[in-house]
All heavy atoms as an XYZ file, in Angstrom:
951
protein
N    -178.800     66.750    116.889
C    -177.667     65.897    116.963
C    -176.397     66.695    117.137
O    -176.366     67.893    116.972
N    -175.335     65.972    117.407
C    -174.048     66.628    117.577
C    -172.932     65.619    117.349
O    -172.998     64.489    117.796
C    -173.953     67.212    118.985
O    -172.655     67.673    119.226
N    -171.895     66.059    116.647
C    -170.747     65.192    116.408
C    -169.901     65.010    117.654
O    -169.070     64.127    117.719
C    -169.885     65.770    115.280
C    -170.616     65.755    113.947
O    -171.521     64.915    113.773
O    -170.280     66.583    113.081
N    -170.099     65.862    118.656
C    -169.297     65.788    119.866
C    -169.911     64.875    120.913
O    -169.307     64.634    121.946
C    -169.127     67.186    120.487
O    -170.413     67.659    120.894
C    -168.501     68.158    119.512
N    -171.129     64.406    120.665
C    -171.815     63.583    121.647
C    -172.578     64.407    122.664
O    -173.228     63.868    123.542
N    -172.491     65.729    122.573
C    -173.214     66.606    123.479
C    -174.555     66.925    122.840
O    -174.614     67.421    121.721
C    -172.422     67.916    123.737
C    -173.230     68.866    124.605
C    -171.078     67.590    124.382
N    -175.627     66.600    123.547
C    -176.942     66.869    123.009
C    -177.248     68.353    122.962
O    -176.778     69.124    123.801
N    -177.997     68.750    121.969
C    -178.392     70.148    121.818
C    -179.911     70.213    121.777
O    -180.544     69.463    121.049
C    -177.821     70.758    120.519
C    -178.360     72.164    120.287
C    -176.298     70.761    120.552
N    -180.464     71.111    122.572
C    -181.891     71.382    122.509
C    -182.043     72.859    122.196
O    -181.555     73.711    122.937
C    -182.608     71.019    123.826
C    -182.506     69.521    124.039
C    -184.061     71.498    123.797
C    -183.260     68.975    125.205
N    -182.687     73.146    121.076
C    -182.925     74.532    120.676
C    -184.225     74.997    121.322
O    -185.266     74.354    121.167
C    -183.029     74.630    119.158
N    -184.149     76.099    122.052
C    -185.337     76.674    122.669
C    -185.891     77.711    121.708
O    -185.269     78.747    121.478
C    -185.015     77.288    124.028
C    -186.262     77.665    124.807
C    -185.920     77.986    126.251
C    -187.168     78.182    127.072
N    -186.848     78.475    128.471
N    -187.034     77.402    121.134
C    -187.615     78.263    120.114
C    -188.497     79.346    120.727
O    -189.120     79.141    121.766
C    -188.443     77.424    119.139
C    -187.637     76.407    118.328
C    -188.568     75.506    117.535
C    -186.648     77.105    117.412
N    -188.567     80.485    120.052
C    -189.447     81.548    120.531
C    -190.897     81.233    120.165
O    -191.150     80.423    119.270
C    -188.949     82.779    119.758
C    -188.426     82.212    118.479
C    -187.828     80.873    118.850
N    -191.847     81.869    120.811
C    -193.252     81.591    120.517
C    -193.780     82.331    119.290
O    -194.907     82.101    118.878
C    -193.969     82.067    121.781
C    -193.097     83.143    122.308
C    -191.688     82.728    121.975
N    -192.973     83.203    118.716
C    -193.378     83.907    117.496
C    -192.276     83.744    116.464
O    -191.103     83.595    116.805
C    -193.650     85.405    117.752
C    -192.417     86.082    118.354
C    -194.859     85.590    118.672
C    -192.512     87.582    118.438
N    -192.659     83.698    115.217
C    -191.710     83.564    114.103
C    -190.742     82.392    114.310
O    -189.553     82.490    114.009
C    -190.973     84.885    113.876
C    -191.897     86.017    113.465
C    -191.160     87.259    113.018
N    -190.430     87.935    114.069
C    -190.942     88.841    114.896
N    -192.201     89.174    114.797
N    -190.196     89.417    115.813
N    -191.276     81.291    114.807
C    -190.435     80.129    115.075
C    -190.233     79.240    113.857
O    -189.347     78.399    113.839
C    -191.020     79.282    116.219
C    -192.476     78.975    116.065
C    -192.942     78.026    115.182
C    -193.403     79.669    116.826
C    -194.288     77.750    115.046
C    -194.757     79.402    116.711
C    -195.202     78.439    115.806
N    -191.042     79.439    112.820
C    -190.992     78.536    111.666
C    -189.617     78.491    111.012
O    -189.052     77.410    110.803
C    -192.062     78.938    110.628
C    -193.484     78.846    111.136
C    -193.964     80.095    111.878
O    -193.169     81.041    112.083
O    -195.138     80.131    112.255
N    -189.067     79.658    110.685
C    -187.766     79.699    110.011
C    -186.654     79.176    110.920
O    -185.742     78.483    110.458
C    -187.448     81.122    109.548
N    -186.726     79.495    112.208
C    -185.704     79.027    113.142
C    -185.744     77.506    113.277
O    -184.703     76.850    113.319
C    -185.889     79.694    114.498
C    -185.612     81.186    114.468
S    -185.903     81.960    116.069
C    -184.340     81.604    116.849
N    -186.944     76.956    113.347
C    -187.079     75.502    113.460
C    -186.521     74.820    112.217
O    -185.776     73.842    112.309
C    -188.541     75.128    113.671
N    -186.866     75.344    111.053
C    -186.376     74.764    109.798
C    -184.844     74.821    109.733
O    -184.191     73.827    109.400
C    -186.989     75.488    108.607
C    -186.603     74.899    107.260
C    -187.336     75.564    106.109
N    -188.774     75.492    106.255
C    -189.527     74.447    105.957
N    -188.952     73.340    105.508
N    -190.830     74.473    106.114
N    -184.271     75.973    110.071
C    -182.811     76.113    110.019
C    -182.131     75.156    110.999
O    -181.118     74.532    110.667
C    -182.412     77.560    110.329
N    -182.689     75.021    112.194
C    -182.101     74.105    113.180
C    -182.176     72.662    112.694
O    -181.206     71.905    112.814
C    -182.814     74.261    114.523
N    -183.317     72.279    112.144
C    -183.462     70.920    111.615
C    -182.476     70.679    110.471
O    -181.849     69.621    110.390
C    -184.896     70.673    111.153
C    -185.907     70.438    112.270
C    -187.338     70.626    111.765
C    -185.731     69.047    112.875
N    -182.324     71.668    109.597
C    -181.363     71.535    108.496
C    -179.934     71.404    108.997
O    -179.095     70.756    108.367
C    -181.497     72.724    107.541
C    -182.771     72.666    106.718
C    -183.051     73.939    105.925
O    -182.304     74.936    106.084
O    -184.038     73.927    105.160
N    -179.651     71.994    110.153
C    -178.313     71.904    110.749
C    -178.126     70.648    111.596
O    -177.101     70.486    112.243
C    -178.022     73.141    111.600
C    -177.699     74.363    110.752
O    -177.379     74.206    109.552
O    -177.758     75.478    111.293
N    -179.132     69.790    111.638
C    -179.004     68.526    112.348
C    -179.516     68.522    113.766
O    -179.419     67.504    114.455
N    -180.053     69.618    114.233
C    -180.603     69.652    115.589
C    -181.936     68.917    115.583
O    -182.783     69.131    114.718
C    -180.752     71.095    116.097
C    -179.355     71.711    116.261
C    -181.539     71.139    117.402
C    -179.360     73.175    116.620
N    -182.126     68.048    116.557
C    -183.359     67.261    116.637
C    -184.081     67.446    117.968
O    -185.149     66.906    118.176
C    -183.059     65.775    116.422
C    -182.464     65.460    115.054
C    -183.420     65.787    113.925
N    -182.874     65.452    112.619
C    -182.318     66.326    111.778
N    -182.230     67.604    112.110
N    -181.852     65.933    110.614
N    -183.483     68.188    118.873
C    -184.103     68.461    120.169
C    -184.612     69.892    120.214
O    -183.878     70.819    119.861
N    -185.861     70.058    120.631
C    -186.465     71.393    120.671
C    -187.282     71.574    121.935
O    -187.965     70.649    122.383
C    -187.384     71.612    119.466
C    -186.654     71.649    118.165
C    -186.418     70.479    117.452
C    -186.185     72.842    117.655
C    -185.729     70.505    116.256
C    -185.491     72.876    116.456
C    -185.267     71.707    115.750
N    -187.209     72.783    122.467
C    -188.081     73.195    123.566
C    -189.003     74.262    122.997
O    -188.551     75.284    122.497
C    -187.251     73.778    124.720
C    -188.084     74.187    125.891
N    -188.850     75.326    125.893
C    -188.278     73.603    127.093
C    -189.476     75.430    127.057
N    -189.141     74.394    127.800
N    -190.286     73.993    123.047
C    -191.309     74.914    122.538
C    -192.140     75.384    123.723
O    -192.903     74.606    124.262
C    -192.206     74.226    121.526
S    -191.332     73.550    120.088
N    -191.988     76.536    124.165
C    -191.363     77.730    123.641
C    -190.778     78.572    124.765
O    -191.057     78.349    125.926
C    -192.378     78.603    122.955
S    -192.854     78.104    121.312
N    -190.090     79.605    124.358
C    -189.562     80.604    125.265
C    -190.684     81.576    125.629
O    -191.834     81.366    125.251
C    -188.393     81.326    124.583
C    -187.418     81.931    125.561
O    -187.715     82.085    126.740
N    -186.253     82.282    125.072
N    -190.383     82.663    126.289
C    -191.405     83.622    126.702
C    -191.869     84.493    125.537
O    -191.170     84.645    124.533
C    -190.883     84.537    127.819
O    -189.708     85.201    127.347
C    -190.560     83.762    129.071
N    -193.055     85.062    125.693
C    -193.605     85.979    124.699
C    -193.019     87.363    124.954
O    -193.098     87.872    126.071
C    -195.151     86.039    124.806
C    -195.760     84.654    124.550
C    -195.724     87.089    123.857
C    -197.235     84.566    124.878
N    -192.417     87.977    123.927
C    -191.849     89.304    124.153
C    -192.945     90.352    124.396
O    -193.923     90.413    123.663
C    -191.092     89.611    122.860
C    -191.308     88.483    121.943
C    -192.189     87.481    122.597
N    -192.775     91.120    125.431
C    -193.668     92.238    125.761
C    -192.776     93.414    126.163
O    -191.605     93.214    126.477
C    -194.660     91.878    126.902
C    -195.624     90.769    126.473
C    -193.934     91.471    128.167
N    -193.309     94.627    126.145
C    -192.464     95.787    126.464
C    -191.717     95.662    127.794
O    -190.601     96.157    127.930
C    -193.450     96.950    126.496
C    -194.539     96.532    125.570
C    -194.653     95.038    125.740
N    -192.294     94.988    128.771
C    -191.659     94.853    130.079
C    -190.629     93.729    130.142
O    -189.998     93.536    131.164
C    -192.721     94.606    131.167
C    -193.747     95.699    131.308
C    -194.839     95.642    130.238
O    -195.045     94.639    129.575
N    -195.524     96.754    130.064
N    -190.493     92.952    129.078
C    -189.566     91.823    129.084
C    -190.199     90.619    128.420
O    -190.542     90.652    127.256
N    -190.394     89.540    129.185
C    -190.993     88.336    128.632
C    -192.147     87.864    129.484
O    -192.089     87.912    130.709
N    -193.213     87.417    128.827
C    -194.386     86.913    129.526
C    -194.445     85.397    129.347
O    -194.243     84.881    128.249
C    -195.657     87.558    128.961
C    -196.925     87.062    129.634
S    -198.435     87.920    129.091
C    -198.302     87.902    127.336
N    -194.724     84.708    130.428
C    -194.854     83.252    130.375
C    -196.217     82.863    130.930
O    -197.079     83.701    131.129
C    -193.723     82.599    131.167
O    -193.768     83.019    132.517
N    -196.414     81.584    131.167
C    -197.684     81.121    131.727
C    -198.712     80.786    130.659
O    -198.377     80.513    129.511
N    -199.975     80.812    131.052
C    -201.074     80.390    130.177
C    -201.087     81.055    128.804
O    -201.379     80.391    127.819
C    -202.435     80.619    130.851
C    -202.803     79.553    131.845
C    -203.074     78.234    131.182
C    -203.478     77.213    132.239
N    -203.335     75.851    131.789
N    -200.780     82.362    128.681
C    -200.815     82.964    127.346
C    -199.838     82.316    126.360
O    -199.987     82.444    125.158
C    -200.428     84.431    127.595
C    -200.772     84.674    129.022
C    -200.524     83.365    129.723
N    -198.834     81.632    126.867
C    -197.821     81.001    126.031
C    -198.284     79.663    125.445
O    -197.807     79.239    124.398
C    -196.551     80.793    126.873
C    -195.303     80.265    126.207
C    -194.873     81.169    125.067
C    -194.192     80.149    127.238
N    -199.227     79.016    126.085
C    -199.592     77.649    125.706
C    -200.050     77.493    124.244
O    -199.560     76.591    123.554
C    -200.645     77.091    126.666
C    -200.843     75.613    126.520
S    -201.845     74.995    127.891
C    -201.884     73.270    127.467
N    -200.937     78.330    123.714
C    -201.336     78.142    122.303
C    -200.152     78.249    121.336
O    -200.064     77.472    120.378
C    -202.352     79.261    122.057
C    -202.852     79.640    123.407
C    -201.707     79.403    124.356
N    -199.242     79.171    121.603
C    -198.078     79.309    120.738
C    -197.153     78.106    120.866
O    -196.584     77.639    119.880
C    -197.307     80.601    121.062
C    -198.014     81.848    120.601
C    -198.980     82.406    121.652
O    -199.422     81.721    122.572
N    -199.324     83.667    121.519
N    -196.988     77.600    122.070
C    -196.127     76.435    122.277
C    -196.686     75.206    121.563
O    -195.938     74.457    120.938
C    -195.968     76.149    123.770
O    -195.262     77.188    124.390
N    -197.984     75.019    121.650
C    -198.611     73.883    120.963
C    -198.472     74.027    119.450
O    -198.189     73.048    118.750
C    -200.078     73.757    121.380
C    -200.304     73.373    122.843
C    -201.780     73.500    123.210
C    -199.787     71.973    123.141
N    -198.643     75.246    118.932
C    -198.472     75.478    117.496
C    -197.028     75.244    117.071
O    -196.767     74.679    115.999
C    -198.906     76.899    117.141
N    -196.089     75.644    117.902
C    -194.674     75.450    117.611
C    -194.341     73.954    117.543
O    -193.638     73.509    116.634
C    -193.826     76.154    118.661
S    -192.045     76.043    118.384
N    -194.846     73.184    118.487
C    -194.625     71.729    118.459
C    -195.127     71.137    117.151
O    -194.443     70.318    116.523
C    -195.339     71.053    119.637
C    -194.697     71.198    120.999
C    -195.661     70.761    122.092
C    -193.402     70.402    121.078
N    -196.302     71.546    116.733
C    -196.879     71.034    115.484
C    -196.017     71.427    114.289
O    -195.765     70.616    113.403
C    -198.309     71.536    115.292
C    -199.005     70.908    114.097
C    -199.145     69.403    114.233
O    -199.669     68.904    115.219
N    -198.657     68.656    113.253
N    -195.553     72.661    114.264
C    -194.714     73.134    113.159
C    -193.417     72.338    113.079
O    -193.007     71.905    111.999
C    -194.405     74.623    113.325
C    -193.460     75.181    112.283
C    -194.065     75.288    110.892
O    -195.307     75.222    110.753
O    -193.287     75.434    109.928
N    -192.767     72.125    114.215
C    -191.526     71.351    114.223
C    -191.797     69.933    113.720
O    -191.046     69.406    112.893
C    -190.882     71.332    115.626
C    -189.713     70.356    115.687
C    -190.423     72.726    116.023
N    -192.874     69.343    114.174
C    -193.225     67.985    113.715
C    -193.493     67.963    112.219
O    -193.046     67.059    111.503
C    -194.423     67.456    114.491
C    -194.068     67.154    115.947
C    -195.252     66.710    116.781
N    -195.836     65.508    116.240
C    -197.154     65.308    116.085
N    -198.013     66.225    116.459
N    -197.600     64.190    115.585
N    -194.221     68.965    111.705
C    -194.541     69.016    110.275
C    -193.283     69.172    109.422
O    -193.118     68.484    108.417
C    -195.503     70.173    109.976
C    -196.909     69.934    110.519
O    -197.231     68.793    110.935
O    -197.694     70.915    110.544
N    -192.393     70.068    109.820
C    -191.165     70.290    109.059
C    -190.280     69.043    109.120
O    -189.725     68.616    108.105
C    -190.411     71.542    109.565
C    -189.051     71.668    108.897
C    -191.241     72.794    109.318
N    -190.166     68.457    110.294
C    -189.349     67.246    110.434
C    -189.914     66.111    109.585
O    -189.148     65.366    108.956
C    -189.277     66.832    111.904
N    -191.220     65.997    109.556
C    -191.849     64.957    108.729
C    -191.552     65.193    107.255
O    -191.203     64.258    106.525
C    -193.356     64.923    108.975
C    -194.058     63.825    108.227
C    -195.525     63.751    108.584
C    -196.181     62.597    107.825
N    -197.599     62.492    108.130
N    -191.660     66.446    106.809
C    -191.372     66.768    105.415
C    -189.918     66.457    105.064
O    -189.611     66.117    103.923
C    -191.680     68.242    105.140
N    -189.024     66.570    106.055
C    -187.610     66.275    105.840
C    -187.281     64.800    106.052
O    -186.151     64.372    105.811
C    -186.766     67.118    106.810
C    -186.830     68.603    106.546
S    -185.967     69.560    107.833
C    -184.272     69.047    107.570
N    -188.252     64.035    106.549
C    -188.024     62.609    106.793
C    -187.236     62.308    108.047
O    -186.628     61.247    108.163
N    -187.240     63.238    109.018
C    -186.457     63.030    110.242
C    -187.335     63.038    111.497
O    -186.825     63.177    112.608
C    -185.322     64.078    110.377
C    -184.327     63.933    109.238
C    -185.873     65.495    110.456
N    -188.634     62.868    111.325
C    -189.543     62.961    112.475
C    -189.247     61.922    113.549
O    -189.460     62.178    114.731
C    -191.013     62.898    112.046
C    -191.469     61.554    111.529
C    -191.254     61.357    110.032
O    -190.470     62.047    109.396
N    -191.949     60.392    109.471
N    -188.721     60.783    113.195
C    -188.452     59.754    114.204
C    -187.259     60.113    115.089
O    -187.081     59.524    116.150
C    -188.221     58.400    113.540
O    -187.059     58.448    112.732
N    -186.462     61.086    114.675
C    -185.289     61.500    115.445
C    -185.586     62.615    116.439
O    -184.707     63.000    117.202
C    -184.177     61.996    114.510
C    -183.666     60.914    113.582
O    -183.782     59.718    113.933
O    -183.156     61.258    112.502
N    -186.795     63.154    116.433
C    -187.113     64.314    117.262
C    -187.178     63.992    118.746
O    -187.582     62.905    119.150
C    -188.468     64.903    116.861
C    -188.550     65.639    115.539
C    -189.974     66.120    115.303
C    -187.581     66.813    115.513
N    -186.791     64.985    119.533
C    -187.019     64.976    120.973
C    -187.596     66.341    121.308
O    -186.909     67.358    121.166
C    -185.736     64.725    121.767
C    -185.986     64.685    123.253
C    -186.533     63.554    123.832
C    -185.717     65.781    124.046
C    -186.779     63.514    125.202
C    -185.969     65.752    125.412
C    -186.497     64.615    125.989
N    -188.868     66.370    121.710
C    -189.584     67.625    121.895
C    -189.998     67.833    123.344
O    -190.555     66.940    123.973
C    -190.838     67.640    121.013
C    -190.595     67.450    119.519
C    -191.920     67.336    118.777
C    -189.754     68.580    118.970
N    -189.712     69.031    123.831
C    -190.135     69.446    125.163
C    -191.166     70.548    124.988
O    -190.906     71.533    124.290
C    -188.949     69.977    125.989
C    -187.869     68.906    126.126
C    -189.431     70.465    127.358
C    -186.564     69.422    126.708
N    -192.328     70.371    125.591
C    -193.361     71.398    125.549
C    -193.405     72.133    126.863
O    -193.250     71.533    127.925
N    -193.609     73.430    126.789
C    -193.703     74.204    128.008
C    -194.438     75.502    127.798
O    -194.442     76.052    126.709
N    -195.065     75.937    128.850
C    -195.811     77.189    128.808
C    -197.228     76.968    129.278
O    -197.993     76.263    128.638
N    -197.552     77.515    130.433
C    -198.926     77.471    130.909
C    -199.368     76.185    131.551
O    -200.565     75.955    131.723
N    -198.454     75.317    131.927
C    -198.840     74.035    132.512
C    -199.200     74.241    133.979
O    -198.340     74.536    134.803
C    -197.724     72.989    132.374
C    -197.464     72.716    130.898
C    -198.096     71.712    133.120
C    -196.263     71.842    130.629
N    -200.483     74.100    134.263
C    -200.961     74.208    135.645
C    -201.851     73.037    136.033
O    -202.164     72.876    137.210
C    -201.744     75.519    135.868
O    -202.859     75.552    134.967
C    -200.857     76.740    135.646
N    -202.258     72.218    135.041
C    -203.158     71.098    135.307
C    -202.680     69.845    134.569
O    -201.860     69.933    133.651
C    -204.595     71.410    134.836
O    -204.605     71.466    133.395
C    -205.118     72.723    135.426
N    -203.237     68.728    134.955
C    -202.929     67.471    134.255
C    -203.404     67.526    132.808
O    -202.757     66.987    131.916
C    -203.568     66.306    135.000
C    -202.930     66.081    136.346
C    -203.660     65.062    137.177
N    -203.021     65.033    138.498
C    -203.239     64.118    139.399
N    -204.099     63.147    139.170
N    -202.620     64.158    140.551
N    -204.519     68.202    132.568
C    -205.031     68.337    131.196
C    -204.037     69.100    130.319
O    -203.917     68.814    129.120
C    -206.387     69.028    131.200
N    -203.325     70.058    130.903
C    -202.307     70.784    130.140
C    -201.192     69.831    129.715
O    -200.721     69.876    128.577
C    -201.722     71.925    130.969
C    -202.734     73.000    131.318
O    -203.744     73.152    130.598
O    -202.503     73.693    132.336
N    -200.774     68.973    130.618
C    -199.746     67.973    130.286
C    -200.247     67.072    129.172
O    -199.525     66.778    128.215
C    -199.359     67.163    131.543
C    -198.614     68.071    132.527
C    -198.517     65.937    131.170
C    -198.388     67.459    133.893
N    -201.504     66.658    129.270
C    -202.098     65.808    128.227
C    -202.104     66.518    126.874
O    -201.838     65.900    125.837
C    -203.517     65.400    128.609
C    -203.569     64.517    129.846
O    -202.521     63.941    130.234
O    -204.664     64.416    130.442
N    -202.404     67.819    126.875
C    -202.429     68.582    125.619
C    -201.046     68.594    124.970
O    -200.919     68.443    123.747
C    -202.917     70.006    125.869
N    -200.008     68.762    125.779
C    -198.655     68.743    125.229
C    -198.293     67.358    124.701
O    -197.663     67.232    123.652
C    -197.632     69.226    126.266
C    -197.564     70.733    126.340
C    -198.135     71.421    127.396
C    -196.930     71.463    125.350
C    -198.080     72.807    127.468
C    -196.870     72.849    125.402
C    -197.449     73.508    126.460
O    -197.388     74.883    126.514
N    -198.690     66.320    125.414
C    -198.430     64.953    124.936
C    -199.143     64.712    123.606
O    -198.559     64.160    122.671
C    -198.871     63.935    125.983
N    -200.388     65.146    123.513
C    -201.143     64.972    122.269
C    -200.530     65.769    121.123
O    -200.647     65.383    119.961
C    -202.603     65.359    122.485
C    -203.341     64.383    123.376
C    -204.684     64.906    123.855
O    -205.123     65.980    123.495
N    -205.344     64.118    124.702
N    -199.863     66.881    121.445
C    -199.212     67.701    120.420
C    -197.860     67.118    119.996
O    -197.213     67.652    119.107
C    -199.032     69.126    120.927
N    -197.433     66.044    120.658
C    -196.201     65.379    120.253
C    -195.009     65.579    121.163
O    -193.911     65.119    120.847
N    -195.191     66.265    122.285
C    -194.060     66.456    123.203
C    -193.653     65.122    123.817
O    -194.492     64.273    124.103
C    -194.434     67.444    124.302
N    -192.360     64.959    124.022
C    -191.822     63.774    124.695
C    -191.647     64.020    126.187
O    -191.555     63.080    126.966
C    -190.474     63.393    124.079
C    -190.580     63.053    122.628
N    -190.274     63.945    121.627
C    -191.000     61.923    122.026
C    -190.475     63.371    120.462
N    -190.910     62.136    120.679
N    -191.555     65.299    126.563
C    -191.452     65.736    127.948
C    -192.097     67.106    128.043
O    -192.329     67.766    127.036
C    -189.994     65.856    128.417
C    -189.182     64.578    128.378
C    -189.610     63.585    129.449
N    -188.692     62.467    129.542
C    -188.712     61.402    128.760
N    -189.603     61.304    127.795
N    -187.858     60.418    128.938
N    -192.323     67.552    129.270
C    -192.812     68.908    129.504
C    -191.881     69.610    130.481
O    -191.174     68.969    131.256
C    -194.262     68.941    130.051
C    -195.249     68.492    128.982
C    -194.412     68.127    131.317
N    -191.900     70.931    130.407
C    -191.119     71.765    131.318
C    -192.082     72.582    132.154
O    -192.985     73.220    131.612
C    -190.189     72.682    130.525
N    -191.895     72.528    133.461
C    -192.695     73.347    134.364
C    -191.883     74.582    134.708
O    -190.764     74.471    135.179
C    -193.025     72.578    135.642
C    -193.843     71.302    135.493
C    -194.016     70.638    136.847
C    -195.189     71.595    134.868
N    -192.455     75.739    134.473
C    -191.760     76.983    134.768
C    -192.488     77.763    135.836
O    -192.200     77.645    137.025
N    -193.474     78.540    135.410
C    -194.193     79.413    136.332
C    -194.771     78.629    137.504
O    -194.666     79.049    138.658
C    -195.315     80.161    135.585
O    -194.732     80.859    134.487
C    -196.027     81.143    136.490
N    -195.366     77.494    137.237
C    -195.964     76.680    138.301
C    -194.912     76.238    139.313
O    -195.194     76.112    140.496
C    -196.667     75.459    137.689
C    -197.428     74.610    138.662
C    -198.675     75.297    139.147
C    -199.514     74.359    139.984
N    -200.707     74.997    140.494
N    -193.685     76.042    138.844
C    -192.611     75.587    139.732
C    -191.959     76.733    140.500
O    -191.074     76.497    141.304
C    -191.557     74.852    138.923
N    -192.409     77.944    140.276
C    -191.821     79.097    140.962
C    -192.553     79.443    142.262
O    -192.340     80.489    142.839
C    -191.818     80.327    140.050
C    -190.993     80.148    138.818
S    -189.277     79.780    139.249
C    -188.740     78.955    137.777
N    -193.388     78.555    142.733
C    -194.133     78.763    143.964
C    -193.171     78.720    145.152
O    -192.444     77.746    145.327
C    -195.195     77.665    144.090
C    -196.115     77.845    145.262
O    -195.741     78.379    146.291
N    -197.335     77.368    145.105
N    -193.147     79.748    145.999
C    -192.233     79.747    147.157
C    -192.442     78.561    148.096
O    -191.520     78.164    148.796
C    -192.553     81.064    147.876
C    -193.215     81.914    146.858
C    -193.896     80.989    145.893
N    -193.634     77.960    148.092
C    -193.859     76.784    148.932
C    -192.944     75.621    148.555
O    -192.688     74.735    149.370
C    -195.321     76.331    148.845
C    -196.347     77.222    149.532
C    -197.765     76.701    149.262
C    -196.085     77.281    151.030
N    -192.435     75.621    147.325
C    -191.556     74.532    146.888
C    -190.236     74.518    147.636
O    -189.495     73.541    147.571
C    -191.323     74.605    145.381
C    -192.568     74.335    144.533
C    -192.259     74.522    143.062
C    -193.117     72.944    144.790
N    -189.941     75.579    148.349
C    -188.733     75.585    149.179
C    -188.871     74.630    150.362
O    -187.871     74.176    150.915
C    -188.438     76.999    149.686
C    -188.091     78.025    148.610
C    -188.029     79.428    149.206
C    -186.770     77.662    147.941
N    -190.115     74.318    150.734
C    -190.319     73.426    151.879
C    -191.063     72.142    151.534
O    -190.971     71.175    152.269
C    -191.042     74.159    153.033
C    -192.329     74.832    152.554
C    -190.130     75.165    153.687
C    -193.144     75.499    153.655
N    -191.772     72.107    150.410
C    -192.505     70.902    150.015
C    -192.759     70.911    148.516
O    -192.910     71.980    147.916
C    -193.857     70.791    150.757
O    -194.559     69.644    150.262
C    -194.721     72.023    150.552
N    -192.800     69.728    147.912
C    -193.131     69.653    146.492
C    -194.636     69.477    146.285
O    -195.087     69.263    145.176
C    -192.357     68.533    145.808
C    -192.760     67.139    146.293
O    -193.537     67.030    147.261
O    -192.298     66.154    145.702
N    -195.409     69.627    147.341
C    -196.852     69.452    147.272
C    -197.546     70.192    146.149
O    -198.383     69.611    145.459
N    -197.218     71.473    145.897
C    -197.913     72.207    144.844
C    -197.744     71.633    143.439
O    -198.566     71.883    142.574
C    -197.314     73.613    144.930
C    -196.850     73.730    146.340
C    -196.372     72.352    146.704
N    -196.672     70.881    143.200
C    -196.487     70.335    141.851
C    -196.360     68.806    141.811
O    -196.221     68.233    140.743
C    -195.274     70.972    141.143
C    -193.972     70.684    141.877
C    -195.496     72.451    140.913
C    -192.731     71.082    141.118
N    -196.425     68.166    142.964
C    -196.244     66.708    142.998
C    -197.192     65.984    142.043
O    -196.779     65.103    141.289
C    -196.421     66.167    144.411
C    -196.186     64.652    144.487
C    -196.365     64.069    145.880
N    -195.562     64.797    146.846
C    -196.054     65.349    147.952
N    -197.331     65.257    148.247
N    -195.261     65.984    148.791
N    -198.461     66.359    142.052
C    -199.429     65.703    141.177
C    -199.099     65.881    139.706
O    -199.272     64.953    138.911
N    -198.622     67.067    139.339
C    -198.239     67.298    137.945
C    -197.036     66.452    137.559
O    -196.991     65.869    136.477
C    -197.925     68.780    137.719
C    -199.087     69.749    137.843
C    -198.600     71.183    137.669
C    -200.175     69.430    136.830
N    -196.058     66.369    138.447
C    -194.865     65.567    138.169
C    -195.236     64.091    138.025
O    -194.794     63.414    137.088
C    -193.804     65.769    139.274
C    -193.269     67.204    139.218
C    -192.672     64.753    139.146
C    -192.420     67.593    140.405
N    -196.053     63.596    138.920
C    -196.468     62.186    138.844
C    -197.262     61.925    137.567
O    -197.076     60.895    136.917
C    -197.270     61.823    140.087
C    -196.407     61.773    141.344
C    -197.218     61.645    142.632
O    -198.457     61.611    142.583
O    -196.573     61.592    143.704
N    -198.128     62.848    137.182
C    -198.904     62.681    135.955
C    -197.981     62.691    134.734
O    -198.144     61.876    133.818
C    -199.975     63.767    135.837
C    -200.886     63.569    134.673
N    -201.849     62.579    134.654
C    -200.971     64.212    133.488
C    -202.486     62.630    133.507
N    -201.972     63.613    132.776
N    -197.006     63.592    134.722
C    -196.064     63.645    133.609
C    -195.262     62.349    133.515
O    -195.037     61.833    132.415
C    -195.126     64.848    133.760
N    -194.867     61.803    134.646
C    -194.135     60.519    134.627
C    -194.994     59.421    134.019
O    -194.495     58.608    133.222
C    -193.711     60.129    136.038
C    -192.534     60.895    136.541
C    -192.069     60.382    137.890
N    -190.894     61.118    138.309
C    -190.665     61.521    139.537
N    -191.537     61.238    140.509
N    -189.588     62.198    139.821
N    -196.255     59.392    134.372
C    -197.149     58.384    133.779
C    -197.358     58.635    132.284
O    -197.342     57.707    131.483
C    -198.497     58.373    134.505
C    -198.444     57.768    135.898
C    -199.837     57.551    136.491
N    -200.571     58.798    136.643
C    -200.495     59.600    137.713
N    -199.710     59.283    138.717
N    -201.217     60.703    137.783
N    -197.544     59.885    131.932
C    -197.830     60.257    130.535
C    -196.652     59.949    129.617
O    -196.825     59.446    128.518
C    -198.179     61.739    130.469
C    -198.518     62.265    129.092
C    -199.778     61.682    128.516
O    -199.722     60.748    127.729
N    -200.911     62.202    128.919
N    -195.435     60.246    130.072
C    -194.267     60.131    129.212
C    -193.381     58.937    129.548
O    -192.378     58.710    128.862
C    -193.434     61.419    129.285
C    -194.200     62.629    128.843
C    -194.584     63.589    129.757
C    -194.580     62.791    127.523
C    -195.296     64.705    129.357
C    -195.301     63.901    127.114
C    -195.664     64.858    128.029
N    -193.714     58.219    130.608
C    -192.892     57.067    130.974
C    -191.499     57.474    131.411
O    -190.550     56.735    131.229
N    -191.390     58.672    131.959
C    -190.079     59.188    132.355
C    -189.845     58.973    133.835
O    -190.768     58.889    134.610
C    -189.987     60.689    132.034
N    -188.579     58.936    134.186
C    -188.230     58.814    135.607
C    -187.824     60.149    136.146
O    -187.608     61.088    135.456
C    -187.119     57.797    135.786
O    -186.007     58.126    134.997
């Protein structure tokens, strides 16, 4: 939430997210993106290796929010490793209200056609009722 009317979404890391999620919830933030990239010596790794951590992060945020009695106020975005419709379904089952496509959306073919991700976008619209 925000007193200014500007929505805030906290993008949580895939490791040690528990304390950050709790602090954000205590500060009134109800929007979360689970998760950012996995830190590796070369920078950040995304894609399929991120998915288990992102799903765990979604569950943790939901559990903490429930314990605080604010679970109905949550807005959760799941992301990491989405390449199939089943991945979108997994995020929906974990409590995400939307999903974020990252690596899959970085296909150079998207400069000329949305074909590589059209099916995922259409499935997400059906899954989440989003436009």
